[in-house]
DOGUVO-708002 format. One record per residue (C-alpha): residue in one letter; chain; x, y, z. Coordinates in Angstrom, 1 decimal, m for minus. Layout:
resn	chain	east	north	up
a	A	X	Y	Z $
...
//
This chain:
resn	chain	east	north	up
m	A	m24.1	m8.2	m9.2 $
a	A	m22.3	m11.3	m10.5 $
r	A	m20.7	m9.2	m13.4 $
q	A	m19.7	m6.3	m11.0 $
w	A	m17.9	m8.9	m8.9 $
h	A	m16.1	m10.3	m11.7 $
q	A	m15.1	m6.9	m12.7 $
c	A	m13.8	m6.6	m9.2 $
a	A	m11.8	m10.1	m9.1 $
t	A	m10.3	m9.4	m12.5 $
l	A	m9.0	m5.7	m11.7 $
l	A	m8.4	m6.2	m7.9 $
i	A	m6.2	m9.3	m8.1 $
v	A	m3.5	m7.1	m9.5 $
l	A	m3.9	m4.0	m7.2 $
i	A	m3.2	m5.8	m3.9 $
g	A	m0.4	m3.9	m1.9 $
t	A	m1.2	m0.3	m3.1 $
a	A	m2.3	1.0	0.2 $
m	A	m0.7	4.5	1.3 $
p	A	1.3	4.7	4.7 $
l	A	m0.6	5.3	8.0 $
r	A	1.8	7.5	9.9 $
e	A	1.9	5.7	13.0 $
s	A	3.2	2.1	11.6 $
q	A	4.5	3.2	8.0 $
a	A	1.4	1.0	6.6 $
r	A	2.8	m0.4	3.4 $
l	A	3.8	1.1	0.4 $
p	A	4.6	m0.6	m2.8 $
r	A	8.4	m1.7	m2.5 $
a	A	10.9	0.4	m3.4 $
g	A	11.5	0.1	m7.3 $
s	A	8.2	m1.3	m8.1 $
e	A	5.8	1.6	m7.2 $
t	A	2.2	1.3	m8.6 $
s	A	0.7	4.0	m10.6 $
v	A	m2.0	5.1	m12.9 $
v	A	m2.2	7.2	m15.9 $
s	A	m4.8	7.7	m18.9 $
g	A	m4.1	8.8	m22.4 $
t	A	m4.6	8.3	m25.9 $
v	A	m3.1	5.1	m27.5 $
q	A	m0.4	5.8	m30.2 $
s	A	0.5	2.2	m31.1 $
t	A	0.5	m1.2	m29.8 $
s	A	1.7	m4.9	m30.1 $
a	A	1.6	m8.1	m28.3 $
d	A	4.4	m6.8	m26.0 $
e	A	4.2	m3.0	m26.3 $
l	A	1.8	m0.2	m25.7 $
v	A	2.6	3.2	m26.4 $
l	A	0.6	5.9	m24.9 $
a	A	0.3	9.8	m25.4 $
t	A	m0.6	11.4	m21.7 $
n	A	m0.7	14.9	m20.5 $
e	A	m0.4	13.5	m17.0 $
e	A	2.7	14.5	m15.1 $
s	A	5.7	12.5	m15.9 $
s	A	7.6	11.8	m12.5 $
g	A	6.6	15.2	m11.7 $
a	A	9.0	16.5	m14.0 $
h	A	6.7	18.7	m16.3 $
q	A	3.3	19.0	m18.0 $
g	A	2.4	18.4	m21.5 $
l	A	2.2	16.0	m24.0 $
v	A	4.2	12.9	m22.7 $
r	A	4.7	9.5	m24.6 $
l	A	5.4	6.6	m22.5 $
t	A	5.8	3.2	m23.5 $
f	A	4.6	0.2	m21.2 $
v	A	5.6	m3.6	m21.3 $
l	A	2.6	m6.0	m21.8 $
t	A	3.3	m9.1	m20.3 $
s	A	1.2	m12.6	m19.9 $
a	A	0.1	m11.2	m16.8 $
t	A	m1.0	m7.7	m18.1 $
q	A	m5.2	m7.6	m17.8 $
l	A	m6.6	m5.7	m21.0 $
l	A	m10.2	m5.0	m20.4 $
w	A	m13.0	m3.4	m22.1 $
g	A	m15.9	m2.9	m19.3 $
t	A	m15.7	m6.5	m18.2 $
q	A	m14.6	m7.9	m21.4 $
r	A	m11.1	m9.1	m22.0 $
l	A	m8.9	m7.8	m24.8 $
a	A	m6.3	m8.7	m26.9 $
a	A	m3.4	m6.1	m27.2 $
v	A	m4.2	m6.1	m31.2 $
e	A	m8.0	m4.9	m30.3 $
l	A	m6.6	m1.6	m29.2 $
h	A	m6.6	1.0	m31.9 $
h	A	m4.9	4.2	m32.3 $
g	A	m6.8	6.8	m30.5 $
d	A	m8.7	4.8	m28.1 $
v	A	m8.6	6.5	m24.7 $
v	A	m7.3	3.9	m22.1 $
m	A	m6.2	3.9	m18.2 $
v	A	m3.0	2.0	m17.5 $
r	A	m2.1	0.8	m13.9 $
f	A	1.9	0.1	m14.1 $
d	A	4.8	m0.6	m11.8 $
e	A	8.3	0.6	m12.5 $
r	A	10.9	m2.2	m12.7 $
s	A	14.5	m1.9	m13.5 $
g	A	13.6	1.5	m15.4 $
e	A	10.7	m0.2	m17.5 $
k	A	7.0	0.7	m16.9 $
i	A	5.5	m2.7	m16.4 $
a	A	1.5	m2.7	m17.2 $
e	A	m0.6	m4.4	m14.6 $
a	A	m4.1	m3.5	m16.0 $
v	A	m5.2	m1.6	m19.3 $
w	A	m8.5	m0.5	m19.2 $
a	A	m10.1	1.0	m22.6 $
l	A	m12.4	3.8	m21.4 $
v	A	m13.6	7.1	m23.2 $
a	A	m13.2	6.1	m27.2 $
r	A	m15.6	3.2	m26.6 $
a	A	m17.7	4.4	m23.6 $
q	A	m20.7	4.7	m25.7 $
e	A	m20.7	0.9	m26.4 $
l	A	m20.9	0.0	m22.7 $
s	A	m23.9	m1.0	m20.7 $
p	A	m24.6	1.7	m18.2 $
a	A	m23.4	m0.5	m15.3 $
q	A	m19.8	m1.0	m17.0 $
t	A	m19.6	2.8	m18.0 $
a	A	m20.6	3.4	m14.1 $
e	A	m17.4	1.2	m13.3 $
a	A	m15.2	3.1	m15.9 $
e	A	m16.2	6.4	m14.2 $
a	A	m15.4	5.0	m10.8 $
e	A	m11.9	4.2	m11.9 $
a	A	m11.2	7.8	m13.3 $
a	A	m12.5	8.9	m10.0 $
y	A	m10.1	6.5	m7.9 $
a	A	m7.2	7.8	m10.4 $
r	A	m8.0	11.3	m9.5 $
a	A	m8.1	10.6	m5.9 $
n	A	m4.7	9.2	m6.1 $
r	A	m3.3	12.1	m8.0 $
m	A	m4.8	14.2	m5.1 $
l	A	m3.1	12.1	m2.6 $
e	A	0.3	11.8	m4.6 $
t	A	0.6	15.8	m4.0 $
a	A	m0.5	15.7	m0.2 $
h	A	m3.9	16.8	m1.0 $
v	A	m5.7	14.4	1.5 $
r	A	m8.8	15.9	2.3 $
e	A	m9.6	16.7	m1.5 $
a	A	m9.3	13.2	m2.2 $
l	A	m12.2	12.1	m0.2 $
p	A	m15.1	13.2	m2.5 $
h	A	m13.4	11.4	m5.3 $
l	A	m13.4	8.4	m3.5 $
d	A	m16.9	9.0	m2.2 $
r	A	m17.8	9.2	m5.9 $
a	A	m16.0	6.0	m6.8 $
i	A	m17.4	4.1	m4.1 $
h	A	m21.2	5.4	m5.2 $
l	A	m20.6	4.3	m8.7 $
h	A	m19.3	0.9	m7.9 $
p	A	m20.1	m0.4	m4.5 $
g	A	m17.6	m3.5	m5.1 $
f	A	m14.7	m1.4	m5.8 $
l	A	m12.6	m2.7	m2.7 $
s	A	m9.4	m0.8	m3.5 $
a	A	m11.4	2.3	m3.3 $
y	A	m12.7	1.5	0.3 $
s	A	m9.1	0.6	1.5 $
r	A	m7.7	4.2	0.0 $
r	A	m10.6	5.8	1.4 $
g	A	m9.9	4.2	4.9 $
f	A	m6.3	5.5	4.7 $
v	A	m7.6	8.9	3.9 $
y	A	m9.8	8.8	7.0 $
a	A	m7.2	7.6	9.2 $
t	A	m5.1	10.4	8.1 $
l	A	m7.6	12.9	8.8 $
a	A	m8.2	11.3	12.2 $
a	A	m4.4	12.1	12.9 $
l	A	m5.4	15.8	12.2 $
e	A	m8.1	16.2	14.0 $
e	A	m7.5	18.1	17.6 $
d	A	m11.1	17.1	19.1 $
h	A	m10.7	13.8	20.5 $
v	A	m14.4	12.7	19.8 $
a	A	m14.0	13.8	16.6 $
q	A	m10.6	11.7	16.1 $
l	A	m12.4	8.8	17.3 $
r	A	m15.2	9.1	14.8 $
t	A	m13.2	9.4	11.8 $
r	A	m10.7	6.4	13.0 $
e	A	m14.0	4.5	13.3 $
r	A	m14.9	5.4	9.5 $
a	A	m11.3	4.3	8.3 $
l	A	m11.8	1.1	10.6 $
a	A	m15.1	0.4	8.5 $
d	A	m13.9	0.9	5.2 $
y	A	m10.9	m1.5	5.8 $
t	A	m13.1	m4.0	7.3 $
t	A	m15.5	m3.7	4.1 $
a	A	m12.5	m4.3	2.0 $
i	A	m11.4	m7.2	4.2 $
d	A	m15.0	m8.9	4.8 $
e	A	m16.1	m8.4	1.1 $
g	A	m13.0	m9.2	m0.7 $
g	A	m12.6	m12.6	1.5 $
k	A	m15.7	m13.7	0.2 $
h	A	m14.0	m13.7	m3.4 $
g	A	m10.8	m14.9	m2.4 $
l	A	m9.2	m11.6	m2.4 $
m	A	m6.8	m10.8	0.1 $
a	A	m4.2	m7.9	0.8 $
a	A	m1.8	m7.6	3.6 $
t	A	m2.0	m3.9	3.5 $
w	A	m5.7	m4.1	4.5 $
y	A	m4.9	m6.0	7.6 $
n	A	m2.0	m4.0	8.5 $
n	A	m3.7	m0.8	8.1 $
r	A	m6.5	m2.0	10.1 $
g	A	m4.2	m3.2	12.6 $
v	A	m2.8	m0.1	13.0 $
l	A	m6.5	1.6	13.7 $
y	A	m6.8	m1.0	16.2 $
r	A	m4.0	m0.2	17.9 $
q	A	m4.8	3.3	18.2 $
l	A	m8.5	2.6	19.7 $
q	A	m6.5	0.8	21.9 $
d	A	m7.8	m2.6	20.8 $
l	A	m4.5	m4.5	21.2 $
d	A	m6.0	m7.9	20.8 $
h	A	m7.6	m7.2	17.4 $
a	A	m4.5	m5.3	16.5 $
l	A	m2.0	m8.4	17.0 $
q	A	m5.0	m10.4	15.0 $
d	A	m4.5	m8.1	11.9 $
f	A	m1.0	m7.8	12.0 $
t	A	m0.4	m11.7	12.2 $
a	A	m3.3	m12.2	9.4 $
a	A	m1.1	m9.3	7.4 $
i	A	2.2	m11.6	7.8 $
r	A	0.3	m14.7	7.0 $
v	A	m0.8	m13.4	3.7 $
d	A	2.7	m11.8	3.0 $
p	A	5.5	m13.3	5.1 $
t	A	7.9	m11.1	3.7 $
y	A	5.9	m8.1	4.7 $
v	A	8.6	m6.0	6.9 $
l	A	6.1	m3.5	8.2 $
a	A	3.8	m5.6	9.4 $
l	A	6.3	m7.8	11.2 $
h	A	7.9	m4.4	12.6 $
n	A	4.4	m3.4	14.0 $
r	A	3.7	m7.0	15.5 $
a	A	7.0	m6.4	17.2 $
q	A	6.3	m3.1	18.6 $
l	A	2.9	m4.2	19.8 $
r	A	4.3	m7.9	21.2 $
r	A	6.6	m5.6	22.8 $
a	A	4.2	m3.3	24.5 $
i	A	2.2	m6.0	25.8 $
g	A	5.1	m7.9	27.5 $
d	A	5.8	m10.5	25.0 $
a	A	9.7	m10.0	24.5 $
e	A	10.2	m13.4	22.9 $
g	A	7.5	m12.5	20.1 $
a	A	9.0	m9.3	19.8 $
m	A	12.5	m10.4	19.2 $
a	A	11.3	m13.1	16.8 $
d	A	9.9	m10.8	14.8 $
l	A	12.7	m8.0	14.9 $
t	A	15.2	m11.1	14.0 $
q	A	13.1	m11.9	10.8 $
v	A	12.8	m8.5	10.1 $
i	A	16.7	m8.2	10.1 $
g	A	16.7	m11.3	7.7 $
l	A	14.9	m9.9	5.4 $
e	A	16.5	m6.0	5.7 $
p	A	20.1	m6.8	6.9 $
e	A	21.4	m3.6	6.2 $
v	A	19.0	m1.1	7.8 $
g	A	20.5	0.2	11.0 $
k	A	17.4	0.9	13.1 $
w	A	16.3	m2.9	13.3 $
y	A	19.4	m3.8	14.9 $
c	A	19.0	m0.7	17.7 $
q	A	15.5	m2.1	18.5 $
r	A	16.6	m5.7	19.0 $
g	A	19.6	m4.4	21.0 $
a	A	17.2	m2.5	23.2 $
l	A	15.2	m5.6	23.9 $
w	A	18.5	m7.5	24.8 $
r	A	19.0	m4.4	27.1 $
r	A	16.1	m5.2	29.0 $
q	A	16.8	m8.8	29.2 $
e	A	20.0	m8.0	30.5 $
a	A	21.8	m9.8	27.8 $
i	A	24.7	m7.2	27.4 $
t	A	26.9	m9.1	25.1 $
q	A	24.1	m9.5	22.4 $
a	A	23.0	m5.8	23.0 $
q	A	26.4	m4.7	22.4 $
r	A	26.5	m6.5	19.3 $
d	A	23.6	m5.2	17.9 $
f	A	24.1	m1.8	18.6 $
q	A	27.5	m2.0	17.1 $
r	A	26.2	m3.1	14.0 $
c	A	23.2	m0.3	14.1 $
l	A	25.5	2.4	14.7 $
t	A	28.1	1.3	12.1 $
l	A	25.2	0.9	9.5 $
d	A	23.6	4.2	10.4 $
p	A	25.6	6.7	12.7 $
s	A	23.2	9.0	12.8 $
l	A	20.8	6.8	15.0 $
r	A	23.3	7.6	18.1 $
d	A	20.9	10.3	19.0 $
q	A	17.9	8.6	18.6 $
y	A	18.9	5.4	20.7 $
p	A	21.2	7.0	23.4 $
e	A	21.1	3.7	25.3 $
a	A	23.4	2.5	22.5 $
s	A	26.2	4.4	23.3 $
e	A	25.8	3.5	27.1 $
v	A	25.8	0.1	26.7 $
l	A	28.8	0.0	24.3 $
r	A	30.8	1.6	26.9 $
r	A	30.0	m1.3	29.1 $
a	A	32.9	m4.1	28.8 $
p	A	31.1	m7.4	28.2 $
h	A	31.0	m9.8	31.4 $
g	A	31.5	m13.3	30.7 $
//
């Protein structure tokens, strides 16, 4: 078990923040320009700062076939064989590996590289199971990328069965259950599926917390579920916990603002939206939402200022926020 948690800690530290969005509140995706992806393939060459991989995965959805991908290795890249760390020079031509990476300024920056099939016969049974769990997790991600949500579920079940300490698989399965709940027409079935999603996120949060692993997305997504289940106190606690982990987490701030507005905490909602605007000052809808709050407080001058900024940035929001035009037609009173 200690080895299993060591594996989990080594890998998951670089995986925090990859959960996919829940529709109600748009639970966090990786930030634009830094989307985390996973591919597997065969090592072509490697050096201390670069890995070249041949893969038959789809590349950016463009085509299938053999594709050569170059990954930048940094001091933060985790290179692993089972639970053992590797140096880049220990990867050989022909080794089959899995790479988790994100795109930054047009470069693929490797977050984790895991030696797989070529050495699988040398791994212990537990290590082999963990490698197979990673492969199942990658298959589930590919299903989700193509909107095959239900089909991803058995792969996540397998990943968790093979590696019970795989916290990212729990959080991803929580997302799948939450998405499937939204598709349920029967209220009882919807409730039951959301509770399964809640259980998976709670497992990720509680077990991760025992080992110092915290992910803002886990709290945010569980907060969404609590709100859907009308447990507003726990929803507020989770949105606040997400912001504590990542104070720049715009979607969690927005979720908390919406919840605070719903429970009558206009001052708290205003503070959250003001922080959101500070982080994303060129997004028009944030100004319209704050303008609506000003309007409810009859602070017409402030509302006019925000609505004007909103519609200047995004004129298409005029239909979505009809109160903006109504307020802007009113002359300010001073």
